[in-house]
PQR file of N, CA, C, O and H, with PARSE charges and radii, in Angstrom:
ATOM      1  N   MET A   1     -26.216 -47.591  64.237 -0.4000 1.5000
ATOM      2  CA  MET A   1     -24.875 -46.128  63.814 -0.0000 2.0000
ATOM      3  C   MET A   1     -23.871 -47.061  64.308  0.5500 1.7000
ATOM      4  O   MET A   1     -24.035 -47.844  65.244 -0.5500 1.4000
ATOM      5  N   THR A   2     -22.902 -46.928  63.662 -0.4000 1.5000
ATOM      6  CA  THR A   2     -21.614 -47.475  63.764 -0.0000 2.0000
ATOM      7  C   THR A   2     -20.346 -45.775  63.813  0.5500 1.7000
ATOM      8  O   THR A   2     -20.189 -44.768  63.122 -0.5500 1.4000
ATOM      9  H   THR A   2     -22.769 -46.292  62.902  0.4000 1.0000
ATOM     10  N   MET A   3     -19.639 -46.473  65.285 -0.4000 1.5000
ATOM     11  CA  MET A   3     -18.854 -45.354  65.018 -0.0000 2.0000
ATOM     12  C   MET A   3     -17.381 -45.512  64.338  0.5500 1.7000
ATOM     13  O   MET A   3     -16.921 -46.644  64.488 -0.5500 1.4000
ATOM     14  H   MET A   3     -19.767 -47.291  65.846  0.4000 1.0000
ATOM     15  N   PRO A   4     -16.662 -44.729  63.717 -0.5600 1.5000
ATOM     16  CA  PRO A   4     -15.845 -45.038  62.937  0.2800 2.0000
ATOM     17  C   PRO A   4     -14.594 -45.505  63.206  0.5500 1.7000
ATOM     18  O   PRO A   4     -13.638 -45.453  62.432 -0.5500 1.4000
ATOM     19  N   VAL A   5     -14.608 -46.191  64.861 -0.4000 1.5000
ATOM     20  CA  VAL A   5     -13.037 -46.579  64.839 -0.0000 2.0000
ATOM     21  C   VAL A   5     -14.145 -47.851  64.834  0.5500 1.7000
ATOM     22  O   VAL A   5     -13.848 -48.185  63.687 -0.5500 1.4000
ATOM     23  H   VAL A   5     -15.384 -46.233  65.489  0.4000 1.0000
ATOM     24  N   GLU A   6     -15.050 -48.697  65.158 -0.4000 1.5000
ATOM     25  CA  GLU A   6     -16.091 -49.674  65.110 -0.0000 2.0000
ATOM     26  C   GLU A   6     -15.952 -50.291  63.509  0.5500 1.7000
ATOM     27  O   GLU A   6     -15.529 -51.408  63.209 -0.5500 1.4000
ATOM     28  H   GLU A   6     -15.291 -48.425  66.090  0.4000 1.0000
ATOM     29  N   ARG A   7     -16.414 -49.277  62.625 -0.4000 1.5000
ATOM     30  CA  ARG A   7     -15.723 -49.168  61.034 -0.0000 2.0000
ATOM     31  C   ARG A   7     -14.726 -50.092  60.973  0.5500 1.7000
ATOM     32  O   ARG A   7     -14.910 -51.241  60.571 -0.5500 1.4000
ATOM     33  H   ARG A   7     -16.757 -48.371  62.869  0.4000 1.0000
ATOM     34  N   THR A   8     -13.192 -49.461  61.522 -0.4000 1.5000
ATOM     35  CA  THR A   8     -12.473 -49.476  61.048 -0.0000 2.0000
ATOM     36  C   THR A   8     -12.219 -50.864  61.820  0.5500 1.7000
ATOM     37  O   THR A   8     -11.022 -51.144  61.771 -0.5500 1.4000
ATOM     38  H   THR A   8     -13.043 -48.528  61.848  0.4000 1.0000
ATOM     39  N   ARG A   9     -12.706 -51.472  62.265 -0.4000 1.5000
ATOM     40  CA  ARG A   9     -12.247 -52.815  64.050 -0.0000 2.0000
ATOM     41  C   ARG A   9     -13.011 -53.866  62.080  0.5500 1.7000
ATOM     42  O   ARG A   9     -12.243 -54.518  61.372 -0.5500 1.4000
ATOM     43  H   ARG A   9     -13.678 -51.245  62.304  0.4000 1.0000
ATOM     44  N   SER A  10     -14.223 -53.716  61.816 -0.4000 1.5000
ATOM     45  CA  SER A  10     -14.931 -54.680  61.839 -0.0000 2.0000
ATOM     46  C   SER A  10     -14.196 -55.008  60.088  0.5500 1.7000
ATOM     47  O   SER A  10     -14.133 -56.180  59.716 -0.5500 1.4000
ATOM     48  H   SER A  10     -14.847 -53.187  62.391  0.4000 1.0000
ATOM     49  N   LEU A  11     -13.771 -54.048  59.298 -0.4000 1.5000
ATOM     50  CA  LEU A  11     -12.830 -53.858  58.499 -0.0000 2.0000
ATOM     51  C   LEU A  11     -11.638 -55.034  59.054  0.5500 1.7000
ATOM     52  O   LEU A  11     -11.659 -56.263  59.120 -0.5500 1.4000
ATOM     53  H   LEU A  11     -13.822 -53.096  59.600  0.4000 1.0000
ATOM     54  N   ILE A  12     -11.314 -54.705  59.165 -0.4000 1.5000
ATOM     55  CA  ILE A  12      -9.865 -55.425  59.709 -0.0000 2.0000
ATOM     56  C   ILE A  12     -10.041 -56.952  60.769  0.5500 1.7000
ATOM     57  O   ILE A  12      -9.066 -57.692  60.906 -0.5500 1.4000
ATOM     58  H   ILE A  12     -11.297 -53.706  59.112  0.4000 1.0000
ATOM     59  N   TRP A  13     -10.916 -57.157  61.214 -0.4000 1.5000
ATOM     60  CA  TRP A  13     -11.800 -58.779  62.118 -0.0000 2.0000
ATOM     61  C   TRP A  13     -11.967 -59.770  60.350  0.5500 1.7000
ATOM     62  O   TRP A  13     -11.544 -60.865  59.981 -0.5500 1.4000
ATOM     63  H   TRP A  13     -11.707 -56.556  61.103  0.4000 1.0000
ATOM     64  N   MET A  14     -13.154 -58.194  59.363 -0.4000 1.5000
ATOM     65  CA  MET A  14     -13.750 -59.389  58.489 -0.0000 2.0000
ATOM     66  C   MET A  14     -12.417 -59.846  57.676  0.5500 1.7000
ATOM     67  O   MET A  14     -12.585 -60.862  57.001 -0.5500 1.4000
ATOM     68  H   MET A  14     -13.497 -57.303  59.663  0.4000 1.0000
ATOM     69  N   ARG A  15     -11.416 -59.398  57.638 -0.4000 1.5000
ATOM     70  CA  ARG A  15     -10.031 -59.638  56.589 -0.0000 2.0000
ATOM     71  C   ARG A  15      -9.617 -60.940  57.313  0.5500 1.7000
ATOM     72  O   ARG A  15      -9.454 -62.046  56.796 -0.5500 1.4000
ATOM     73  H   ARG A  15     -11.278 -58.573  58.186  0.4000 1.0000
ATOM     74  N   GLU A  16      -9.493 -60.625  58.486 -0.4000 1.5000
ATOM     75  CA  GLU A  16      -8.508 -61.947  59.736 -0.0000 2.0000
ATOM     76  C   GLU A  16      -9.564 -63.492  59.058  0.5500 1.7000
ATOM     77  O   GLU A  16      -9.103 -64.611  58.832 -0.5500 1.4000
ATOM     78  H   GLU A  16      -9.626 -59.727  58.906  0.4000 1.0000
ATOM     79  N   PHE A  17     -11.170 -63.001  58.855 -0.4000 1.5000
ATOM     80  CA  PHE A  17     -12.144 -63.921  59.349 -0.0000 2.0000
ATOM     81  C   PHE A  17     -11.880 -64.559  57.693  0.5500 1.7000
ATOM     82  O   PHE A  17     -12.031 -65.755  57.445 -0.5500 1.4000
ATOM     83  H   PHE A  17     -11.544 -62.092  59.039  0.4000 1.0000
ATOM     84  N   LEU A  18     -11.721 -64.164  57.288 -0.4000 1.5000
ATOM     85  CA  LEU A  18     -11.532 -64.528  55.375 -0.0000 2.0000
ATOM     86  C   LEU A  18     -10.320 -64.727  55.386  0.5500 1.7000
ATOM     87  O   LEU A  18     -10.237 -65.074  54.208 -0.5500 1.4000
ATOM     88  H   LEU A  18     -11.598 -63.192  57.489  0.4000 1.0000
ATOM     89  N   GLU A  19      -9.307 -64.792  55.751 -0.4000 1.5000
ATOM     90  CA  GLU A  19      -7.320 -65.193  56.108 -0.0000 2.0000
ATOM     91  C   GLU A  19      -8.402 -66.478  56.664  0.5500 1.7000
ATOM     92  O   GLU A  19      -8.617 -67.434  55.917 -0.5500 1.4000
ATOM     93  H   GLU A  19      -9.374 -64.510  56.708  0.4000 1.0000
ATOM     94  N   GLU A  20      -8.895 -66.412  57.716 -0.4000 1.5000
ATOM     95  CA  GLU A  20      -8.832 -68.214  58.723 -0.0000 2.0000
ATOM     96  C   GLU A  20      -9.855 -69.205  57.421  0.5500 1.7000
ATOM     97  O   GLU A  20      -9.666 -70.408  57.246 -0.5500 1.4000
ATOM     98  H   GLU A  20      -8.720 -65.636  58.323  0.4000 1.0000
ATOM     99  N   CYS A  21     -10.705 -68.541  56.784 -0.4000 1.5000
ATOM    100  CA  CYS A  21     -11.755 -69.047  55.970 -0.0000 2.0000
ATOM    101  C   CYS A  21     -10.844 -70.079  54.544  0.5500 1.7000
ATOM    102  O   CYS A  21     -11.090 -71.280  54.440 -0.5500 1.4000
ATOM    103  H   CYS A  21     -10.859 -67.563  56.926  0.4000 1.0000
ATOM    104  N   VAL A  22     -10.169 -69.607  53.897 -0.4000 1.5000
ATOM    105  CA  VAL A  22      -9.599 -70.170  53.085 -0.0000 2.0000
ATOM    106  C   VAL A  22      -8.496 -71.483  53.489  0.5500 1.7000
ATOM    107  O   VAL A  22      -8.322 -72.549  52.899 -0.5500 1.4000
ATOM    108  H   VAL A  22      -9.969 -68.630  53.982  0.4000 1.0000
ATOM    109  N   GLN A  23      -7.659 -70.786  55.081 -0.4000 1.5000
ATOM    110  CA  GLN A  23      -7.485 -72.512  55.817 -0.0000 2.0000
ATOM    111  C   GLN A  23      -8.181 -73.033  56.216  0.5500 1.7000
ATOM    112  O   GLN A  23      -7.809 -74.203  56.301 -0.5500 1.4000
ATOM    113  H   GLN A  23      -7.800 -69.920  55.560  0.4000 1.0000
ATOM    114  N   ALA A  24      -9.048 -72.901  56.552 -0.4000 1.5000
ATOM    115  CA  ALA A  24     -10.045 -73.760  57.695 -0.0000 2.0000
ATOM    116  C   ALA A  24     -11.175 -74.531  56.566  0.5500 1.7000
ATOM    117  O   ALA A  24     -11.655 -75.631  56.840 -0.5500 1.4000
ATOM    118  H   ALA A  24      -9.350 -71.951  56.483  0.4000 1.0000
ATOM    119  N   LEU A  25     -11.362 -74.132  55.867 -0.4000 1.5000
ATOM    120  CA  LEU A  25     -13.092 -74.517  54.800 -0.0000 2.0000
ATOM    121  C   LEU A  25     -12.534 -75.216  53.254  0.5500 1.7000
ATOM    122  O   LEU A  25     -11.720 -74.765  52.448 -0.5500 1.4000
ATOM    123  H   LEU A  25     -10.972 -73.239  55.645  0.4000 1.0000
ATOM    124  N   PRO A  26     -13.342 -76.500  53.231 -0.5600 1.5000
ATOM    125  CA  PRO A  26     -13.631 -77.980  52.320  0.2800 2.0000
ATOM    126  C   PRO A  26     -12.978 -76.476  51.013  0.5500 1.7000
ATOM    127  O   PRO A  26     -12.867 -75.281  51.287 -0.5500 1.4000
ATOM    128  N   SER A  27     -12.631 -77.265  49.479 -0.4000 1.5000
ATOM    129  CA  SER A  27     -12.309 -76.511  49.047 -0.0000 2.0000
ATOM    130  C   SER A  27     -13.307 -75.858  48.116  0.5500 1.7000
ATOM    131  O   SER A  27     -12.825 -74.967  47.417 -0.5500 1.4000
ATOM    132  H   SER A  27     -12.721 -78.236  49.256  0.4000 1.0000
ATOM    133  N   PRO A  28     -14.393 -76.072  47.984 -0.5600 1.5000
ATOM    134  CA  PRO A  28     -15.635 -74.246  47.023  0.2800 2.0000
ATOM    135  C   PRO A  28     -15.949 -73.451  47.962  0.5500 1.7000
ATOM    136  O   PRO A  28     -16.208 -72.386  47.400 -0.5500 1.4000
ATOM    137  N   ALA A  29     -16.149 -73.275  49.623 -0.4000 1.5000
ATOM    138  CA  ALA A  29     -15.677 -71.949  49.918 -0.0000 2.0000
ATOM    139  C   ALA A  29     -14.605 -71.582  50.666  0.5500 1.7000
ATOM    140  O   ALA A  29     -14.832 -70.620  51.400 -0.5500 1.4000
ATOM    141  H   ALA A  29     -15.940 -74.140  50.079  0.4000 1.0000
ATOM    142  N   SER A  30     -13.159 -72.184  50.736 -0.4000 1.5000
ATOM    143  CA  SER A  30     -12.140 -71.906  50.187 -0.0000 2.0000
ATOM    144  C   SER A  30     -11.519 -70.857  49.475  0.5500 1.7000
ATOM    145  O   SER A  30     -10.801 -69.880  49.689 -0.5500 1.4000
ATOM    146  H   SER A  30     -12.975 -72.966  50.140  0.4000 1.0000
ATOM    147  N   GLU A  31     -12.125 -71.494  48.465 -0.4000 1.5000
ATOM    148  CA  GLU A  31     -11.252 -70.401  47.655 -0.0000 2.0000
ATOM    149  C   GLU A  31     -12.064 -69.182  46.905  0.5500 1.7000
ATOM    150  O   GLU A  31     -11.584 -68.334  46.153 -0.5500 1.4000
ATOM    151  H   GLU A  31     -12.707 -72.287  48.291  0.4000 1.0000
ATOM    152  N   ARG A  32     -13.509 -69.344  47.348 -0.4000 1.5000
ATOM    153  CA  ARG A  32     -14.530 -68.286  47.265 -0.0000 2.0000
ATOM    154  C   ARG A  32     -14.001 -67.172  48.111  0.5500 1.7000
ATOM    155  O   ARG A  32     -14.048 -66.009  47.711 -0.5500 1.4000
ATOM    156  H   ARG A  32     -13.899 -70.033  47.958  0.4000 1.0000
ATOM    157  N   ALA A  33     -13.291 -67.640  49.759 -0.4000 1.5000
ATOM    158  CA  ALA A  33     -13.079 -66.204  50.321 -0.0000 2.0000
ATOM    159  C   ALA A  33     -11.379 -66.324  49.734  0.5500 1.7000
ATOM    160  O   ALA A  33     -10.713 -65.309  49.938 -0.5500 1.4000
ATOM    161  H   ALA A  33     -13.253 -68.584  50.084  0.4000 1.0000
ATOM    162  N   ALA A  34     -10.866 -67.161  49.230 -0.4000 1.5000
ATOM    163  CA  ALA A  34      -9.343 -66.462  48.481 -0.0000 2.0000
ATOM    164  C   ALA A  34      -9.594 -65.280  47.463  0.5500 1.7000
ATOM    165  O   ALA A  34      -9.111 -64.155  47.338 -0.5500 1.4000
ATOM    166  H   ALA A  34     -11.407 -67.986  49.065  0.4000 1.0000
ATOM    167  N   ALA A  35     -10.927 -66.290  46.525 -0.4000 1.5000
ATOM    168  CA  ALA A  35     -11.316 -64.782  45.096 -0.0000 2.0000
ATOM    169  C   ALA A  35     -12.211 -63.381  45.693  0.5500 1.7000
ATOM    170  O   ALA A  35     -12.428 -62.394  44.989 -0.5500 1.4000
ATOM    171  H   ALA A  35     -11.320 -67.204  46.627  0.4000 1.0000
ATOM    172  N   ILE A  36     -12.897 -63.593  47.845 -0.4000 1.5000
ATOM    173  CA  ILE A  36     -13.029 -62.324  47.901 -0.0000 2.0000
ATOM    174  C   ILE A  36     -11.519 -60.836  48.290  0.5500 1.7000
ATOM    175  O   ILE A  36     -11.259 -59.651  48.082 -0.5500 1.4000
ATOM    176  H   ILE A  36     -12.721 -64.394  48.417  0.4000 1.0000
ATOM    177  N   LEU A  37     -10.833 -62.438  49.140 -0.4000 1.5000
ATOM    178  CA  LEU A  37      -9.433 -61.401  49.389 -0.0000 2.0000
ATOM    179  C   LEU A  37      -8.870 -60.542  48.351  0.5500 1.7000
ATOM    180  O   LEU A  37      -8.435 -59.405  48.533 -0.5500 1.4000
ATOM    181  H   LEU A  37     -11.044 -63.401  49.309  0.4000 1.0000
ATOM    182  N   VAL A  38      -8.906 -61.070  47.439 -0.4000 1.5000
ATOM    183  CA  VAL A  38      -7.644 -60.437  45.866 -0.0000 2.0000
ATOM    184  C   VAL A  38      -8.590 -59.097  45.838  0.5500 1.7000
ATOM    185  O   VAL A  38      -8.454 -58.119  45.104 -0.5500 1.4000
ATOM    186  H   VAL A  38      -9.259 -61.994  47.291  0.4000 1.0000
ATOM    187  N   ASP A  39      -9.235 -59.245  46.487 -0.4000 1.5000
ATOM    188  CA  ASP A  39     -10.195 -57.182  46.184 -0.0000 2.0000
ATOM    189  C   ASP A  39      -9.931 -56.370  47.855  0.5500 1.7000
ATOM    190  O   ASP A  39     -10.015 -55.178  48.150 -0.5500 1.4000
ATOM    191  H   ASP A  39      -9.346 -60.039  47.084  0.4000 1.0000
ATOM    192  N   TYR A  40      -9.684 -57.248  48.486 -0.4000 1.5000
ATOM    193  CA  TYR A  40     -10.485 -57.004  49.569 -0.0000 2.0000
ATOM    194  C   TYR A  40      -9.096 -55.754  50.508  0.5500 1.7000
ATOM    195  O   TYR A  40      -7.960 -56.218  50.412 -0.5500 1.4000
ATOM    196  H   TYR A  40      -9.615 -58.216  48.246  0.4000 1.0000
ATOM    197  N   PRO A  41      -9.176 -54.297  51.343 -0.5600 1.5000
ATOM    198  CA  PRO A  41      -7.806 -53.839  51.384  0.2800 2.0000
ATOM    199  C   PRO A  41      -7.116 -55.160  51.948  0.5500 1.7000
ATOM    200  O   PRO A  41      -7.615 -56.284  52.000 -0.5500 1.4000
ATOM    201  N   THR A  42      -6.178 -54.858  52.250 -0.4000 1.5000
ATOM    202  CA  THR A  42      -4.676 -54.964  53.772 -0.0000 2.0000
ATOM    203  C   THR A  42      -5.479 -54.423  55.103  0.5500 1.7000
ATOM    204  O   THR A  42      -6.442 -53.677  55.278 -0.5500 1.4000
ATOM    205  H   THR A  42      -5.774 -53.945  52.208  0.4000 1.0000
ATOM    206  N   VAL A  43      -4.663 -55.121  55.890 -0.4000 1.5000
ATOM    207  CA  VAL A  43      -4.747 -54.795  56.948 -0.0000 2.0000
ATOM    208  C   VAL A  43      -3.811 -52.928  57.306  0.5500 1.7000
ATOM    209  O   VAL A  43      -3.990 -51.853  57.878 -0.5500 1.4000
ATOM    210  H   VAL A  43      -3.881 -55.727  55.748  0.4000 1.0000
ATOM    211  N   ALA A  44      -2.654 -53.813  56.323 -0.4000 1.5000
ATOM    212  CA  ALA A  44      -2.416 -51.854  56.207 -0.0000 2.0000
ATOM    213  C   ALA A  44      -2.522 -50.739  55.057  0.5500 1.7000
ATOM    214  O   ALA A  44      -1.888 -49.841  54.503 -0.5500 1.4000
ATOM    215  H   ALA A  44      -2.509 -54.686  55.858  0.4000 1.0000
ATOM    216  N   ASP A  45      -3.692 -51.371  55.075 -0.4000 1.5000
ATOM    217  CA  ASP A  45      -4.154 -50.294  53.304 -0.0000 2.0000
ATOM    218  C   ASP A  45      -5.174 -49.962  55.100  0.5500 1.7000
ATOM    219  O   ASP A  45      -4.809 -49.036  55.825 -0.5500 1.4000
ATOM    220  H   ASP A  45      -4.207 -52.100  55.525  0.4000 1.0000
ATOM    221  N   ILE A  46      -5.971 -50.571  55.366 -0.4000 1.5000
ATOM    222  CA  ILE A  46      -7.078 -50.407  56.192 -0.0000 2.0000
ATOM    223  C   ILE A  46      -6.720 -48.506  57.370  0.5500 1.7000
ATOM    224  O   ILE A  46      -7.114 -47.350  57.523 -0.5500 1.4000
ATOM    225  H   ILE A  46      -6.268 -51.323  54.777  0.4000 1.0000
ATOM    226  N   LYS A  47      -5.584 -49.666  57.897 -0.4000 1.5000
ATOM    227  CA  LYS A  47      -4.749 -48.348  58.925 -0.0000 2.0000
ATOM    228  C   LYS A  47      -4.671 -47.298  58.678  0.5500 1.7000
ATOM    229  O   LYS A  47      -4.979 -46.388  59.448 -0.5500 1.4000
ATOM    230  H   LYS A  47      -5.264 -50.605  57.773  0.4000 1.0000
ATOM    231  N   ALA A  48      -4.037 -47.095  57.007 -0.4000 1.5000
ATOM    232  CA  ALA A  48      -3.693 -45.961  56.570 -0.0000 2.0000
ATOM    233  C   ALA A  48      -4.207 -44.638  56.370  0.5500 1.7000
ATOM    234  O   ALA A  48      -3.886 -43.458  56.513 -0.5500 1.4000
ATOM    235  H   ALA A  48      -3.787 -47.834  56.382  0.4000 1.0000
ATOM    236  N   CYS A  49      -5.356 -45.523  55.886 -0.4000 1.5000
ATOM    237  CA  CYS A  49      -6.565 -44.859  55.417 -0.0000 2.0000
ATOM    238  C   CYS A  49      -7.163 -44.487  56.559  0.5500 1.7000
ATOM    239  O   CYS A  49      -7.972 -43.573  56.402 -0.5500 1.4000
ATOM    240  H   CYS A  49      -5.617 -46.481  55.770  0.4000 1.0000
ATOM    241  N   ALA A  50      -7.013 -44.970  57.895 -0.4000 1.5000
ATOM    242  CA  ALA A  50      -7.711 -44.800  59.230 -0.0000 2.0000
ATOM    243  C   ALA A  50      -6.598 -43.713  59.219  0.5500 1.7000
ATOM    244  O   ALA A  50      -7.279 -42.736  58.910 -0.5500 1.4000
ATOM    245  H   ALA A  50      -6.355 -45.713  58.023  0.4000 1.0000
ATOM    246  N   MET A  51      -5.616 -43.355  59.325 -0.4000 1.5000
ATOM    247  CA  MET A  51      -4.794 -42.199  59.806 -0.0000 2.0000
ATOM    248  C   MET A  51      -5.398 -41.627  58.980  0.5500 1.7000
ATOM    249  O   MET A  51      -6.228 -40.881  59.500 -0.5500 1.4000
ATOM    250  H   MET A  51      -5.062 -44.150  59.577  0.4000 1.0000
ATOM    251  N   THR A  52      -5.404 -41.584  57.342 -0.4000 1.5000
ATOM    252  CA  THR A  52      -6.171 -39.998  57.221 -0.0000 2.0000
ATOM    253  C   THR A  52      -7.143 -39.511  57.082  0.5500 1.7000
ATOM    254  O   THR A  52      -7.521 -38.536  56.433 -0.5500 1.4000
ATOM    255  H   THR A  52      -4.730 -42.190  56.919  0.4000 1.0000
ATOM    256  N   GLY A  53      -8.012 -40.825  58.282 -0.4000 1.5000
ATOM    257  CA  GLY A  53      -9.638 -40.128  58.432 -0.0000 2.0000
ATOM    258  C   GLY A  53     -10.224 -40.375  57.603  0.5500 1.7000
ATOM    259  O   GLY A  53     -11.390 -40.488  57.981 -0.5500 1.4000
ATOM    260  H   GLY A  53      -7.704 -41.617  58.809  0.4000 1.0000
ATOM    261  N   CYS A  54     -10.062 -40.665  55.913 -0.4000 1.5000
ATOM    262  CA  CYS A  54     -10.732 -41.304  54.628 -0.0000 2.0000
ATOM    263  C   CYS A  54     -12.333 -40.825  54.857  0.5500 1.7000
ATOM    264  O   CYS A  54     -13.376 -41.474  54.940 -0.5500 1.4000
ATOM    265  H   CYS A  54      -9.115 -40.573  55.606  0.4000 1.0000
ATOM    266  N   GLY A  55     -12.034 -39.380  54.919 -0.4000 1.5000
ATOM    267  CA  GLY A  55     -13.664 -38.796  55.053 -0.0000 2.0000
ATOM    268  C   GLY A  55     -14.325 -38.936  56.167  0.5500 1.7000
ATOM    269  O   GLY A  55     -15.485 -39.270  55.930 -0.5500 1.4000
ATOM    270  H   GLY A  55     -11.187 -38.853  54.852  0.4000 1.0000
ATOM    271  N   GLY A  56     -14.036 -38.796  57.584 -0.4000 1.5000
ATOM    272  CA  GLY A  56     -14.850 -39.045  58.472 -0.0000 2.0000
ATOM    273  C   GLY A  56     -15.096 -40.389  58.383  0.5500 1.7000
ATOM    274  O   GLY A  56     -15.907 -40.585  59.288 -0.5500 1.4000
ATOM    275  H   GLY A  56     -13.093 -38.525  57.777  0.4000 1.0000
ATOM    276  N   TRP A  57     -14.802 -41.848  57.620 -0.4000 1.5000
ATOM    277  CA  TRP A  57     -15.635 -43.145  57.131 -0.0000 2.0000
ATOM    278  C   TRP A  57     -14.593 -43.238  58.197  0.5500 1.7000
ATOM    279  O   TRP A  57     -14.927 -42.618  59.207 -0.5500 1.4000
ATOM    280  H   TRP A  57     -14.143 -41.689  56.884  0.4000 1.0000
ATOM    281  N   LEU A  58     -13.589 -43.746  58.265 -0.4000 1.5000
ATOM    282  CA  LEU A  58     -12.425 -44.584  59.476 -0.0000 2.0000
ATOM    283  C   LEU A  58     -12.111 -43.747  60.403  0.5500 1.7000
ATOM    284  O   LEU A  58     -12.736 -42.689  60.469 -0.5500 1.4000
ATOM    285  H   LEU A  58     -13.318 -44.250  57.445  0.4000 1.0000
ATOM    286  N   GLU A  59     -10.911 -44.082  61.468 -0.4000 1.5000
ATOM    287  CA  GLU A  59     -10.652 -43.488  62.215 -0.0000 2.0000
ATOM    288  C   GLU A  59      -9.874 -44.921  63.201  0.5500 1.7000
ATOM    289  O   GLU A  59     -10.226 -46.088  63.369 -0.5500 1.4000
ATOM    290  H   GLU A  59     -10.403 -44.941  61.414  0.4000 1.0000
ATOM    291  N   PRO A  60      -8.754 -44.152  63.664 -0.5600 1.5000
ATOM    292  CA  PRO A  60      -7.434 -45.648  63.778  0.2800 2.0000
ATOM    293  C   PRO A  60      -8.171 -46.206  64.760  0.5500 1.7000
ATOM    294  O   PRO A  60      -9.135 -45.488  65.027 -0.5500 1.4000
ATOM    295  N   LEU A  61      -8.094 -47.595  65.675 -0.4000 1.5000
ATOM    296  CA  LEU A  61      -7.671 -47.997  67.184 -0.0000 2.0000
ATOM    297  C   LEU A  61      -7.099 -46.833  67.352  0.5500 1.7000
ATOM    298  O   LEU A  61      -6.803 -45.770  66.807 -0.5500 1.4000
ATOM    299  H   LEU A  61      -7.311 -48.178  65.458  0.4000 1.0000
ATOM    300  N   GLU A  62      -7.032 -47.819  68.910 -0.4000 1.5000
ATOM    301  CA  GLU A  62      -6.060 -46.624  69.793 -0.0000 2.0000
ATOM    302  C   GLU A  62      -4.757 -47.212  69.818  0.5500 1.7000
ATOM    303  O   GLU A  62      -3.811 -46.545  70.236 -0.5500 1.4000
ATOM    304  H   GLU A  62      -7.272 -48.683  69.353  0.4000 1.0000
ATOM    305  N   ALA A  63      -4.543 -48.822  69.269 -0.4000 1.5000
ATOM    306  CA  ALA A  63      -2.958 -48.859  70.059 -0.0000 2.0000
ATOM    307  C   ALA A  63      -2.461 -48.548  68.841  0.5500 1.7000
ATOM    308  O   ALA A  63      -1.323 -48.081  68.812 -0.5500 1.4000
ATOM    309  H   ALA A  63      -5.311 -49.364  68.930  0.4000 1.0000
ATOM    310  N   ASP A  64      -3.383 -48.784  67.260 -0.4000 1.5000
ATOM    311  CA  ASP A  64      -2.546 -47.426  66.412 -0.0000 2.0000
ATOM    312  C   ASP A  64      -1.759 -45.917  66.633  0.5500 1.7000
ATOM    313  O   ASP A  64      -0.923 -45.311  65.961 -0.5500 1.4000
ATOM    314  H   ASP A  64      -4.308 -49.164  67.283  0.4000 1.0000
ATOM    315  N   LEU A  65      -2.362 -45.669  67.741 -0.4000 1.5000
ATOM    316  CA  LEU A  65      -2.338 -44.157  68.172 -0.0000 2.0000
ATOM    317  C   LEU A  65      -1.553 -44.621  68.967  0.5500 1.7000
ATOM    318  O   LEU A  65      -0.532 -44.482  68.294 -0.5500 1.4000
ATOM    319  H   LEU A  65      -3.040 -46.161  68.286  0.4000 1.0000
ATOM    320  N   ASP A  66      -1.088 -45.252  70.258 -0.4000 1.5000
ATOM    321  CA  ASP A  66       0.328 -44.995  70.373 -0.0000 2.0000
ATOM    322  C   ASP A  66       1.310 -45.313  69.917  0.5500 1.7000
ATOM    323  O   ASP A  66       2.365 -44.826  70.323 -0.5500 1.4000
ATOM    324  H   ASP A  66      -1.918 -45.365  70.804  0.4000 1.0000
TER
END
């Protein structure tokens, strides 16, 4: 079982990973990563959802609470 803050962090890290894949991978894989990013939430969206709680599913990261 994961904690809400861990889910928030995982979503943000996955977004960053996909963005890196777009830059670093050859064409077929980078195109697929770019296609996924179109529908993936932005970091701002993830953090905004975490601030509102998202029904208890997400929680703000400590850095966002300062």
